[in-house]
KOLDOVEX-751993 format. One record per atom (N, C-alpha, C, O): residue number from 1; atom name; x negated, y negated, z. Coordinates in steps of 0.02 Angstrom, whole numbers, plus 32768, in hexadecimal, padded with zeros to 4 digits. Atoms other than C-alpha are relative to their C-alpha. Last residue first. Example, Ala and Ser with C-alpha at 12.3 -4.5 7.8 and 13.67 -1.06 7.14 Angstrom:
! KOLDOVEX-751993
   resi   name      u      v      w
      2      N   802A   803B   7FFD
      2     CA   7D54   8035   8165
      2      C   8027   7FC9   8025
      2      O   800E   7F92   802D
      1      N   7FD3   803B   8000
      1     CA   7D99   80E1   8186
      1      C   7FD3   7FC4   8000
      1      O   7F9F   7FC5   8021
END
This chain:
! KOLDOVEX-751993
   resi   name      u      v      w
    186      N   8004   7FBC   7FE5
    186     CA   A67C   9414   8925
    186      C   8044   8017   8017
    186      O   804A   804F   802F
    185      N   8028   7FD6   802C
    185     CA   A68B   937E   88B2
    185      C   8001   8048   8017
    185      O   800C   8076   7FF0
    184      N   8012   7FBE   7FE3
    184     CA   A70E   930E   8900
    184      C   7FDE   802B   7FCB
    184      O   7FF7   8033   7F94
    183      N   7FC8   7FD8   7FE8
    183     CA   A70A   9264   88AC
    183      C   7FE8   8044   8019
    183      O   7FAE   8057   8010
    182      N   7FBD   8014   8013
    182     CA   A6A1   9231   8905
    182      C   7FFF   7FF3   7FB4
    182      O   7FD1   7FD3   7F9C
    181      N   7FF5   800D   8047
    181     CA   A60E   928B   8950
    181      C   8048   7FEA   7FF5
    181      O   8077   8004   8014
    180      N   7FB9   800F   800C
    180     CA   A5D6   9285   8A06
    180      C   8005   7FED   7FB6
    180      O   7FE6   7FBD   7FA0
    179      N   7FF3   801C   8041
    179     CA   A530   92D5   8A36
    179      C   804C   7FF7   7FF8
    179      O   8073   8022   800B
    178      N   7FB9   8007   800D
    178     CA   A4EE   92F3   8AE4
    178      C   8007   7FE3   7FBA
    178      O   7FE2   7FB5   7FA8
    177      N   7FE5   8041   8011
    177     CA   A43A   932B   8AEB
    177      C   804B   8005   7FF2
    177      O   8064   8036   7FD7
    176      N   7FB7   7FFE   8002
    176     CA   A3D5   93B4   8B3B
    176      C   8018   7FBA   7FEE
    176      O   7FFE   7F88   8006
    175      N   7FDE   8042   8003
    175     CA   A31D   93D8   8B26
    175      C   804B   800B   7FFD
    175      O   8063   803D   7FE2
    174      N   7FBE   7FFE   801F
    174     CA   A2BC   9472   8B60
    174      C   801D   7FB9   7FFF
    174      O   8015   7F93   802F
    173      N   7FC8   7FE6   7FD8
    173     CA   A20B   9449   8B90
    173      C   803F   8001   7FD6
    173      O   8045   7FE1   7FA2
    172      N   8012   7FC0   7FE1
    172     CA   A162   9435   8B36
    172      C   803A   8020   8028
    172      O   8034   8059   803E
    171      N   801B   8003   7FBC
    171     CA   A1A0   93AE   8ABF
    171      C   7FF2   8045   801D
    171      O   8003   8078   7FFE
    170      N   8049   7FFB   8006
    170     CA   A1B4   93B5   8A02
    170      C   7FDE   7FFF   8045
    170      O   7FA1   8001   804A
    169      N   801D   8008   7FBE
    169     CA   A26D   93DC   8A0C
    169      C   7FB5   800B   7FF9
    169      O   7F9E   8043   7FF1
    168      N   8039   7FD6   7FF1
    168     CA   A2B3   93BD   895F
    168      C   7FE8   7FF2   8047
    168      O   7FE6   7FB8   805D
    167      N   801B   8008   7FBD
    167     CA   A358   937A   891F
    167      C   7FC6   802F   800A
    167      O   7FC5   8067   7FF0
    166      N   8012   7FC2   7FDF
    166     CA   A392   935F   886C
    166      C   7FE3   7FF0   8045
    166      O   7FCF   7FB7   8052
    165      N   8027   8004   7FC3
    165     CA   A3E3   92D8   8802
    165      C   7FF4   8045   801E
    165      O   8017   8075   800E
    164      N   8018   7FBD   7FED
    164     CA   A42D   92BA   8755
    164      C   7FCF   7FFA   803C
    164      O   7F9F   7FD4   803A
    163      N   8047   7FFD   800D
    163     CA   A47A   920B   875C
    163      C   7FE8   8046   8014
    163      O   7FF0   8059   804E
    162      N   8005   7FEC   8046
    162     CA   A536   922B   8758
    162      C   7FB7   8000   7FEA
    162      O   7FA5   801E   7FB7
    161      N   8010   7FB9   8005
    161     CA   A52B   9227   8816
    161      C   8001   801B   7FB9
    161      O   7FF4   8056   7FAE
    160      N   7FD1   7FE8   8033
    160     CA   A51F   9169   8817
    160      C   7FEE   8049   7FF3
    160      O   7FB8   8058   7FDA
    159      N   8010   8005   8047
    159     CA   A4BB   9148   88B4
    159      C   8039   801A   7FD5
    159      O   8066   803D   7FEC
    158      N   7FBE   8003   801E
    158     CA   A4BC   912C   8971
    158      C   7FF4   7FF5   7FB5
    158      O   7FD2   7FC5   7FA2
    157      N   8000   8016   8046
    157     CA   A423   915A   89D7
    157      C   8047   8003   7FE6
    157      O   806E   802D   7FFA
    156      N   7FC5   7FEF   8028
    156     CA   A403   916F   8A91
    156      C   7FF7   7FE6   7FB9
    156      O   7FCC   7FBC   7FAB
    155      N   7FFB   8024   803F
    155     CA   A371   9174   8B0A
    155      C   803F   8016   7FDB
    155      O   8059   804D   7FE5
    154      N   7FE3   8042   7FF5
    154     CA   A386   91AD   8BBF
    154      C   8007   7FD6   7FC1
    154      O   802A   7FA4   7FC1
    153      N   7FC9   8001   7FD0
    153     CA   A30E   9240   8BAF
    153      C   8018   7FB9   800C
    153      O   7FF1   7F8C   801B
    152      N   800F   7FE1   7FC0
    152     CA   A29E   9223   8B19
    152      C   803D   7FFC   802D
    152      O   806E   7FDB   801D
    151      N   7FD2   8011   7FC9
    151     CA   A2C6   91FE   8A63
    151      C   7FEE   8028   803E
    151      O   7FE7   8065   803B
    150      N   8010   7FDB   7FC3
    150     CA   A249   91F9   89D3
    150      C   802F   7FE7   8038
    150      O   8034   7FAB   8044
    149      N   7FF1   802A   7FC6
    149     CA   A295   91BD   8930
    149      C   7FF5   802A   803E
    149      O   8019   805B   8049
    148      N   7FF5   7FDD   7FC0
    148     CA   A24C   9207   8891
    148      C   800D   7FCD   8038
    148      O   7FF0   7F97   803A
    147      N   8004   802B   7FC5
    147     CA   A268   91AC   87EB
    147      C   800D   8029   803F
    147      O   8046   803A   804D
    146      N   8042   7FFB   7FE1
    146     CA   A240   9221   875B
    146      C   7FF7   7FD7   803F
    146      O   7FC1   7FD5   805B
    145      N   802C   8031   8020
    145     CA   A2D4   91F3   86EB
    145      C   7FBB   7FFD   8021
    145      O   7F92   7FD3   800E
    144      N   801C   7FE4   803D
    144     CA   A325   9295   8724
    144      C   7FD1   7FCF   7FDC
    144      O   7FA5   7FE4   7FB7
    143      N   7FD4   800E   8039
    143     CA   A33E   924D   87D1
    143      C   7FDD   8018   7FC1
    143      O   7F9F   8018   7FBD
    142      N   801F   800C   8041
    142     CA   A2EB   929A   8868
    142      C   8035   7FF2   7FCB
    142      O   8069   8013   7FC9
    141      N   7FC9   8005   802F
    141     CA   A323   928B   891C
    141      C   7FE0   7FEE   7FBE
    141      O   7FC2   7FB9   7FB7
    140      N   800D   802B   8039
    140     CA   A290   92C3   8985
    140      C   803E   8005   7FD3
    140      O   8050   803C   7FBD
    139      N   7FF2   7FE6   8042
    139     CA   A2BF   9305   8A2E
    139      C   7FE8   7FCF   7FCB
    139      O   7FDE   7F93   7FD9
    138      N   8004   8031   8036
    138     CA   A28C   92EF   8AE3
    138      C   8010   8023   7FBE
    138      O   8008   8060   7FB7
    137      N   8033   7FF4   8032
    137     CA   A2A7   9345   8B89
    137      C   7FFD   7FC8   7FCC
    137      O   800D   7F8F   7FDB
    136      N   803D   7FE2   7FE5
    136     CA   A34C   9332   8BE2
    136      C   7FCE   800C   7FC8
    136      O   7FE2   8019   7F8F
    135      N   7FF6   7FF1   7FB9
    135     CA   A3F0   92D2   8BC9
    135      C   7FC1   801B   8022
    135      O   7FB5   800D   805D
    134      N   802D   7FCB   7FE8
    134     CA   A3CA   9281   8B21
    134      C   8007   8007   804C
    134      O   7FFB   7FD8   8072
    133      N   801E   8018   7FC2
    133     CA   A460   921D   8AE2
    133      C   7FD7   803A   801D
    133      O   7FF2   806F   802A
    132      N   8023   7FCF   7FD6
    132     CA   A4A0   9233   8A32
    132      C   7FE1   7FDE   803C
    132      O   7FCB   7FA4   8038
    131      N   8023   801E   7FC7
    131     CA   A524   91D3   89D0
    131      C   7FDD   8039   8025
    131      O   7FFB   806D   8031
    130      N   8017   7FD3   7FCB
    130     CA   A562   9207   8925
    130      C   7FDA   7FD8   8034
    130      O   7FB4   7FAA   8024
    129      N   8036   801B   7FD8
    129     CA   A5C7   91B0   889F
    129      C   7FEF   8030   8037
    129      O   8017   805A   804B
    128      N   7FF7   8022   7FC0
    128     CA   A639   91E8   8815
    128      C   7FC1   7FE5   8020
    128      O   7F91   7FD3   7FFE
    127      N   7FE1   8042   7FFF
    127     CA   A634   9268   878A
    127      C   8002   7FE3   8046
    127      O   8009   8007   8077
    126      N   7FB8   7FF9   7FFB
    126     CA   A5B9   92F6   879B
    126      C   801E   7FBA   8002
    126      O   7FFC   7F8B   8017
    125      N   7FDD   8040   8002
    125     CA   A501   930F   877B
    125      C   804A   800F   8002
    125      O   8060   8044   7FED
    124      N   7FB7   7FFB   8009
    124     CA   A488   939A   87A0
    124      C   801C   7FB9   7FFC
    124      O   7FFF   7F89   8015
    123      N   7FDD   803E   7FF3
    123     CA   A3CD   93AA   878A
    123      C   804B   800C   7FF6
    123      O   8060   8033   7FCB
    122      N   7FF5   802A   803C
    122     CA   A38A   9459   8794
    122      C   8022   7FBF   8015
    122      O   803C   7FBA   804C
    121      N   8021   7FE0   8038
    121     CA   A34A   94D9   8811
    121      C   8006   7FD7   7FC0
    121      O   7FDF   7FE0   7F91
    120      N   7FCF   7FF3   8035
    120     CA   A375   9467   88A2
    120      C   7FDB   801E   7FC5
    120      O   7FA5   8006   7FB3
    119      N   7FF0   8037   802E
    119     CA   A2E8   9477   891F
    119      C   8038   8015   7FD1
    119      O   8042   8050   7FC4
    118      N   7FC1   7FF6   8024
    118     CA   A2A5   94DB   89B0
    118      C   8010   7FC5   7FD5
    118      O   7FFE   7F8C   7FE4
    117      N   800E   7FE9   8044
    117     CA   A1ED   94C8   89DE
    117      C   803E   800C   7FD7
    117      O   803A   8018   7F9B
    116      N   803E   801D   801A
    116     CA   A219   94BB   8A97
    116      C   7FF0   801F   7FBB
    116      O   7FF1   805C   7FB4
    115      N   803B   7FE4   7FE0
    115     CA   A2CE   94F9   8AA8
    115      C   7FC1   7FDD   7FE4
    115      O   7FC4   7FC0   7FAE
    114      N   8032   7FEB   8032
    114     CA   A35E   948A   8A70
    114      C   7FC1   8016   8026
    114      O   7FA5   7FF1   804E
    113      N   803B   7FEC   7FDB
    113     CA   A3FE   9475   8AD6
    113      C   7FCF   801C   7FCC
    113      O   7FE0   8049   7FA6
    112      N   802F   7FD4   8022
    112     CA   A48A   9415   8A81
    112      C   7FC5   800E   802E
    112      O   7FAC   7FE0   8050
    111      N   8044   8003   7FE4
    111     CA   A51B   93CE   8AE3
    111      C   7FD6   8032   7FDB
    111      O   7FE7   806D   7FD6
    110      N   8022   7FC0   7FF4
    110     CA   A5BE   93A9   8A8A
    110      C   7FBD   7FF3   8021
    110      O   7FA4   7FBB   8021
    109      N   8037   8004   7FD1
    109     CA   A640   9320   8A73
    109      C   7FE2   8046   800A
    109      O   8006   8078   8010
    108      N   8018   7FC0   7FE5
    108     CA   A6A6   9327   89D3
    108      C   7FC6   7FF4   8030
    108      O   7F90   7FE1   801A
    107      N   8049   7FFA   7FF8
    107     CA   A70D   9290   89A4
    107      C   7FEF   8044   801C
    107      O   801A   8066   8039
    106      N   801F   802F   802E
    106     CA   A7BD   9269   8965
    106      C   7FB4   8001   8004
    106      O   7F92   7FE5   7FD8
    105      N   8014   803F   7FE2
    105     CA   A805   9303   89B7
    105      C   7FE0   7FD4   7FCB
    105      O   7FCF   7FEB   7F95
    104      N   7FD9   8036   801D
    104     CA   A862   939E   897B
    104      C   7FF3   7FBE   8025
    104      O   8020   7FA3   8046
    103      N   8020   801D   803A
    103     CA   A7DB   941F   89A0
    103      C   8023   7FC2   7FE5
    103      O   8005   7F9D   7FBE
    102      N   7FE3   7FE9   8040
    102     CA   A80D   944D   8A50
    102      C   7FDD   7FDD   7FC7
    102      O   7FB2   7FB2   7FD2
    101      N   7FD7   7FC4   7FF9
    101     CA   A7C6   9442   8B01
    101      C   801C   801C   7FBF
    101      O   8023   8059   7FB9
    100      N   7FB9   8013   8005
    100     CA   A736   93CB   8ADD
    100      C   802B   803F   8001
    100      O   8015   8074   7FE9
     99      N   7FE9   801D   7FC1
     99     CA   A685   93EF   8B1C
     99      C   8049   7FEB   7FFF
     99      O   8064   7FD7   8033
     98      N   7FCA   802E   800F
     98     CA   A643   9464   8A95
     98      C   8020   7FE9   8041
     98      O   802E   8011   806D
     97      N   7FC4   7FF4   7FD8
     97     CA   A59D   94B1   8AC6
     97      C   8034   7FCB   7FF0
     97      O   8026   7F8F   7FF3
     96      N   7FD3   803A   7FFB
     96     CA   A513   94B5   8A43
     96      C   803E   8015   8027
     96      O   805F   8047   8016
     95      N   7FBC   7FEF   7FEA
     95     CA   A47E   9529   8A50
     95      C   8029   7FC0   8002
     95      O   8010   7F8B   8015
     94      N   7FD0   8034   7FF0
     94     CA   A3D7   951B   89F4
     94      C   8043   801E   8016
     94      O   8059   8051   7FFC
     93      N   800E   800D   7FB9
     93     CA   A338   957F   89DD
     93      C   802F   7FCC   801C
     93      O   801C   7FA1   8044
     92      N   8013   8046   7FF6
     92     CA   A34F   956B   8920
     92      C   7FEC   7FF1   8048
     92      O   7FD3   7FBB   8056
     91      N   8030   8013   8033
     91     CA   A34F   9625   88F7
     91      C   7FE6   7FB9   800A
     91      O   7FAB   7FAB   8000
     90      N   8043   7FEB   7FEA
     90     CA   A3A6   964A   899B
     90      C   7FC9   7FEC   7FCF
     90      O   7F92   7FDC   7FE3
     89      N   8026   7FF0   803C
     89     CA   A43D   95E2   8962
     89      C   7FB9   8012   8017
     89      O   7F8E   7FE7   801D
     88      N   8048   7FFB   7FFA
     88     CA   A4BA   95E0   89F1
     88      C   7FE1   8011   7FBC
     88      O   7FFD   8039   7F96
     87      N   801A   7FE1   803D
     87     CA   A56C   95A1   89F3
     87      C   7FB5   8000   8006
     87      O   7F97   7FCD   8017
     86      N   8045   800C   8013
     86     CA   A5BC   957D   8A9B
     86      C   7FED   8027   7FC1
     86      O   7FFF   8061   7FBA
     85      N   8011   7FD2   8037
     85     CA   A670   956A   8AD1
     85      C   7FBB   7FED   7FE6
     85      O   7FAD   7FB2   7FDB
     84      N   801D   801D   803D
     84     CA   A684   9517   8B7A
     84      C   7FF2   8037   7FCD
     84      O   7FDF   806F   7FDE
     83      N   7FD2   7FF9   8039
     83     CA   A6F8   956D   8BF6
     83      C   7FE5   7FE3   7FBF
     83      O   8007   7FE5   7F8C
     82      N   7FFA   7FBA   8014
     82     CA   A679   958D   8C81
     82      C   802C   800C   7FC4
     82      O   802D   8044   7FA9
     81      N   8041   7FE6   8016
     81     CA   A64B   94D5   8C8B
     81      C   8005   8048   7FE7
     81      O   7FE7   8059   7FB4
     80      N   802C   7FEE   7FC8
     80     CA   A701   94A1   8C98
     80      C   7FC1   8020   7FE4
     80      O   7FC1   803D   7FAD
     79      N   8024   7FC2   8011
     79     CA   A752   944C   8C02
     79      C   7FCF   800D   8039
     79      O   7FA0   7FE8   8044
     78      N   803E   7FEE   7FDD
     78     CA   A7D6   93CD   8C37
     78      C   7FE2   8040   7FE4
     78      O   8006   8070   7FD6
     77      N   802A   803A   7FF2
     77     CA   A85E   9376   8BD1
     77      C   7FBA   8014   8018
     77      O   7F89   7FF6   8003
     76      N   8006   802B   803B
     76     CA   A8CE   93F7   8B7B
     76      C   7FD2   7FC4   800A
     76      O   7FC3   7F9F   7FDB
     75      N   7FE3   8040   7FED
     75     CA   A8A8   9477   8C04
     75      C   7FF9   7FD2   7FC4
     75      O   7FC4   7FD1   7FA5
     74      N   8027   8030   7FD9
     74     CA   A877   9515   8BAC
     74      C   802B   7FC5   8012
     74      O   805F   7FB7   7FF4
     73      N   7FE4   8043   8005
     73     CA   A8D5   95AF   8B71
     73      C   7FD9   7FD1   802E
     73      O   7FC9   7FE2   8067
     72      N   7FC5   8007   7FD5
     72     CA   A85B   963F   8B74
     72      C   801E   7FBB   7FF5
     72      O   7FFA   7F8D   7FE0
     71      N   7FF2   7FBE   7FE3
     71     CA   A7D4   967C   8AFD
     71      C   8041   7FFF   8028
     71      O   8068   802F   8026
     70      N   7FF7   8003   7FB8
     70     CA   A7D3   95E1   8A8E
     70      C   8012   8046   801A
     70      O   803A   8069   7FFC
     69      N   7FBC   8002   7FE5
     69     CA   A794   9604   89DF
     69      C   8001   7FFE   804D
     69      O   7FD4   8017   806E
     68      N   800B   7FF1   7FB9
     68     CA   A6E4   95D5   89AB
     68      C   8043   7FFE   8023
     68      O   8052   7FCF   8047
     67      N   8024   7FC0   7FFE
     67     CA   A6F0   95DC   88ED
     67      C   7FED   8014   8047
     67      O   7FCF   8049   8052
     66      N   7FD7   7FCD   8020
     66     CA   A779   9557   88E9
     66      C   7FDD   8044   7FFF
     66      O   7FFF   8078   7FFB
     65      N   7FD3   7FE4   7FCD
     65     CA   A717   94EF   8968
     65      C   802C   8037   7FE3
     65      O   8043   8063   8007
     64      N   8025   7FCA   7FE1
     64     CA   A694   94D9   88DE
     64      C   802B   8021   8036
     64      O   8025   805D   8043
     63      N   802F   8018   7FCF
     63     CA   A718   9474   8884
     63      C   7FDA   803C   801C
     63      O   7FF1   8075   8016
     62      N   7FF6   7FE9   7FBC
     62     CA   A77D   9497   87E7
     62      C   7FCE   7FDD   802E
     62      O   7FAC   7FAE   801A
     61      N   7FD3   8032   7FE4
     61     CA   A792   9452   8737
     61      C   8011   8011   8049
     61      O   8048   8002   8060
     60      N   7FBE   7FE2   7FF3
     60     CA   A749   94F4   86F2
     60      C   8032   7FCE   801C
     60      O   806D   7FDF   8025
     59      N   7FE4   7FE9   8040
     59     CA   A6B6   9495   86A4
     59      C   8047   801D   800A
     59      O   8072   8012   7FE0
     58      N   7FEC   803C   8024
     58     CA   A69A   943B   874A
     58      C   801F   8014   7FBD
     58      O   8052   7FF8   7FAA
     57      N   7FBF   8015   7FE4
     57     CA   A69C   94E3   87A4
     57      C   8018   7FC0   7FDF
     57      O   8054   7FB5   7FD8
     56      N   7FC9   7FD2   8010
     56     CA   A618   9524   872C
     56      C   8042   7FE7   801C
     56      O   8074   7FE6   7FF8
     55      N   7FF1   8005   8048
     55     CA   A5A2   948D   8732
     55      C   803C   802D   7FEE
     55      O   8067   8018   7FC6
     54      N   7FDD   803F   800A
     54     CA   A5AC   9488   87F1
     54      C   8015   7FF8   7FB6
     54      O   804C   7FE1   7FA7
     53      N   7FBD   7FF7   7FE3
     53     CA   A57E   953F   87FA
     53      C   8029   7FC1   7FF6
     53      O   8064   7FC5   7FE3
     52      N   7FD9   7FD7   802F
     52     CA   A4EE   9521   8783
     52      C   8047   800B   8019
     52      O   8076   800A   7FF3
     51      N   7FF5   8026   803D
     51     CA   A4AC   9492   87EE
     51      C   802A   8026   7FCD
     51      O   8058   800A   7FAE
     50      N   7FCB   8031   7FF3
     50     CA   A4C3   94F1   8891
     50      C   8010   7FD9   7FC0
     50      O   804B   7FCB   7FB3
     49      N   8018   803F   7FE4
     49     CA   A45C   9582   884E
     49      C   803B   7FD0   800A
     49      O   8070   7FD8   7FEA
     48      N   7FF7   8038   802E
     48     CA   A4AD   962B   8836
     48      C   7FE9   7FC0   8021
     48      O   7FF5   7FB6   805D
     47      N   7FF3   803F   7FDD
     47     CA   A477   96CE   8887
     47      C   800B   7FCB   7FCB
     47      O   7FF5   7FD2   7F92
     46      N   8030   8037   8001
     46     CA   A480   9769   881B
     46      C   8019   7FC5   802A
     46      O   8055   7FB7   802D
     45      N   8044   7FE7   8005
     45     CA   A4D0   9815   8819
     45      C   7FCB   7FCA   7FFE
     45      O   7F90   7FD9   7FF9
     44      N   8021   8001   7FBF
     44     CA   A57C   97E1   8859
     44      C   7FB9   8019   8000
     44      O   7F9E   802B   8034
     43      N   8000   7FBC   7FE5
     43     CA   A5D8   9816   87BA
     43      C   7FD9   8006   8042
     43      O   7FCE   803D   805B
     42      N   7FBB   7FEB   7FF5
     42     CA   A606   9762   8790
     42      C   8004   8046   801E
     42      O   8034   8056   8041
     41      N   7FE3   8025   7FC7
     41     CA   A551   972E   87A9
     41      C   8046   8019   800F
     41      O   8056   8027   8049
     40      N   8022   7FEA   7FC3
     40     CA   A509   97B6   8738
     40      C   801F   7FDE   803E
     40      O   802A   7FFF   8071
     39      N   7FE8   7FBD   7FF0
     39     CA   A58C   9790   86B3
     39      C   7FE0   801A   8040
     39      O   8003   8037   806A
     38      N   7FBC   8007   7FE7
     38     CA   A564   96D6   86B7
     38      C   801D   8044   8015
     38      O   803D   804A   8048
     37      N   8006   8018   7FBB
     37     CA   A4AB   9701   86A4
     37      C   8045   7FF8   8020
     37      O   8050   800C   8059
     36      N   8018   7FC9   7FD6
     36     CA   A4CF   976B   860B
     36      C   7FF9   7FEB   8049
     36      O   8009   8012   8076
     35      N   7FCA   7FCF   7FF6
     35     CA   A53C   96E3   85BD
     35      C   7FE9   8039   802E
     35      O   800F   804E   805A
     34      N   7FFD   7FC5   802C
     34     CA   A4B2   9662   85D2
     34      C   8038   802F   8014
     34      O   804A   8036   804E
     33      N   8016   7FC9   7FD5
     33     CA   A4D7   95BE   8629
     33      C   800A   8040   7FD8
     33      O   8040   804B   7FBD
     32      N   8048   7FF6   8009
     32     CA   A4DF   952A   85B0
     32      C   7FE3   8035   802E
     32      O   7FA6   803A   8035
     31      N   8027   8014   7FC6
     31     CA   A588   94F8   85F6
     31      C   7FB5   8005   7FF7
     31      O   7F8E   7FE9   801F
     30      N   7FEB   8041   7FE5
     30     CA   A5FC   94F7   855F
     30      C   7FD2   7FE7   8038
     30      O   7FCB   7FAA   8041
     29      N   8008   8034   8032
     29     CA   A5A7   9582   84FC
     29      C   800E   7FBA   801C
     29      O   7FED   7F8A   800B
     28      N   8047   8008   800D
     28     CA   A596   95F1   8595
     28      C   7FF3   7FC7   7FCF
     28      O   7FC7   7F9D   7FDB
     27      N   801B   8023   7FC6
     27     CA   A64C   95D5   85C6
     27      C   7FB5   7FF3   7FF5
     27      O   7F9D   7FBC   8005
     26      N   7FE7   8045   8002
     26     CA   A685   9604   8517
     26      C   7FE4   7FD7   8039
     26      O   7FD0   7F9E   8030
     25      N   8022   8023   8036
     25     CA   A615   969F   8515
     25      C   8017   7FB7   7FFC
     25      O   7FED   7F8B   7FF1
     24      N   8042   8011   7FE8
     24     CA   A655   96D8   85BF
     24      C   7FDA   7FD8   7FCB
     24      O   7FB5   7FA9   7FDC
     23      N   802E   7FC8   8002
     23     CA   A705   96D0   8578
     23      C   7FBD   7FEA   801E
     23      O   7FB0   7FAE   8024
     22      N   803F   8007   8024
     22     CA   A77F   964B   85AF
     22      C   7FD8   8041   8001
     22      O   7FDB   8068   8031
     21      N   7FFB   7FDC   803F
     21     CA   A836   965C   85DD
     21      C   7FC2   7FFC   7FD6
     21      O   7FC5   7FFD   7F99
     20      N   8008   8031   8036
     20     CA   A82A   95D3   8662
     20      C   8007   8022   7FBB
     20      O   800D   8000   7F88
     19      N   7FC5   802E   7FFE
     19     CA   A871   964A   86E3
     19      C   7FFD   7FCC   7FC9
     19      O   8031   7FB6   7FB0
     18      N   7FC6   7FDB   801C
     18     CA   A7EE   96CB   86AB
     18      C   803F   7FD4   8000
     18      O   8066   7FD5   7FD1
     17      N   8009   7FF9   8048
     17     CA   A760   9650   86C8
     17      C   803D   8022   7FDF
     17      O   8055   800C   7FAB
     16      N   7FF7   8043   801E
     16     CA   A79F   961F   8775
     16      C   7FFB   8004   7FB3
     16      O   8023   7FE6   7F90
     15      N   7FB8   800F   7FFD
     15     CA   A7B1   96D8   87A3
     15      C   800F   7FBB   7FE1
     15      O   8040   7FB3   7FBD
     14      N   7FE0   7FD6   8033
     14     CA   A700   96FE   8768
     14      C   804B   7FF1   7FFD
     14      O   8068   7FEC   7FC7
     13      N   800F   801E   8041
     13     CA   A6BF   966C   87CE
     13      C   8021   8026   7FC7
     13      O   8039   8009   7F97
     12      N   7FD9   803D   8005
     12     CA   A718   96AE   8869
     12      C   7FF4   7FDD   7FBD
     12      O   8023   7FC2   7FA0
     11      N   7FBA   7FEE   800B
     11     CA   A6D2   975C   884E
     11      C   802C   7FC2   7FF8
     11      O   8058   7FC0   7FCD
     10      N   7FF8   7FE5   8044
     10     CA   A623   9716   883A
     10      C   8047   8013   7FF0
     10      O   8060   8004   7FBA
      9      N   8002   803A   802D
      9     CA   A630   96AD   88D8
      9      C   800B   8017   7FB9
      9      O   8030   7FF8   7F93
      8      N   7FC3   8026   7FF4
      8     CA   A664   9746   893D
      8      C   8005   7FC4   7FD0
      8      O   803A   7FB7   7FB4
      7      N   7FC6   7FDC   801C
      7     CA   A5DC   97B3   88ED
      7      C   8042   7FD9   800A
      7      O   806C   7FD9   7FDE
      6      N   7FFC   8001   8049
      6     CA   A556   972C   890B
      6      C   803C   8028   7FE4
      6      O   805C   8010   7FB5
      5      N   8034   7FD9   8021
      5     CA   A580   9722   89C5
      5      C   8007   7FF9   7FB4
      5      O   803B   7FE5   7F9B
      4      N   7FE7   7FD9   8038
      4     CA   A5E8   969B   8A1A
      4      C   7FC6   801F   7FDA
      4      O   7F96   7FFE   7FC9
      3      N   802F   8007   8038
      3     CA   A5B3   965E   8AC5
      3      C   8017   8030   7FC9
      3      O   8024   806A   7FD6
      2      N   7FFA   7FCA   8031
      2     CA   A642   9646   8B40
      2      C   7FD0   7FF2   7FC6
      2      O   7FD7   7FC0   7FA3
      1      N   800F   8016   8044
      1     CA   A61A   95DC   8BD7
      1      C   8004   803D   7FD2
      1      O   7FEB   8073   7FE2
END
């Protein structure tokens, strides 16, 4: 498994921004993320939350897979455990492993691991639909309208991902859940 560090993610975000021909100020104005924070992230001096990362790649018309480049050519169908690309957000106590070999798919399957007390730092939304299935532990799926949904191992949820949503592990153990988003988000 390849885990991408803040400097690697920052360099990839900087490259996406430059390809779009945008200044840090333009990106800040469009995304609501401060110019100074964007600079820290691009220079590898700060972690970025999953929600902010999603907001940036959506603004660039890209996918999270674009900031997690493939190390070696992969099988076009199979992703072996050791070949998964993983994004970690220590601030949120969360890791996401991408389960599809490339980014050009109609859906994005991933597995999220959330430490006890870990949570999305902010609500996120994206076009399409999302399905989650809890593999271990428990999570609270929260919607911005204040509606919490408690999910334990074996439970699932399917919802319109344009509804601002967040995840939280309120249990005593690490939680893991499969998430599938369509259209492809990550």
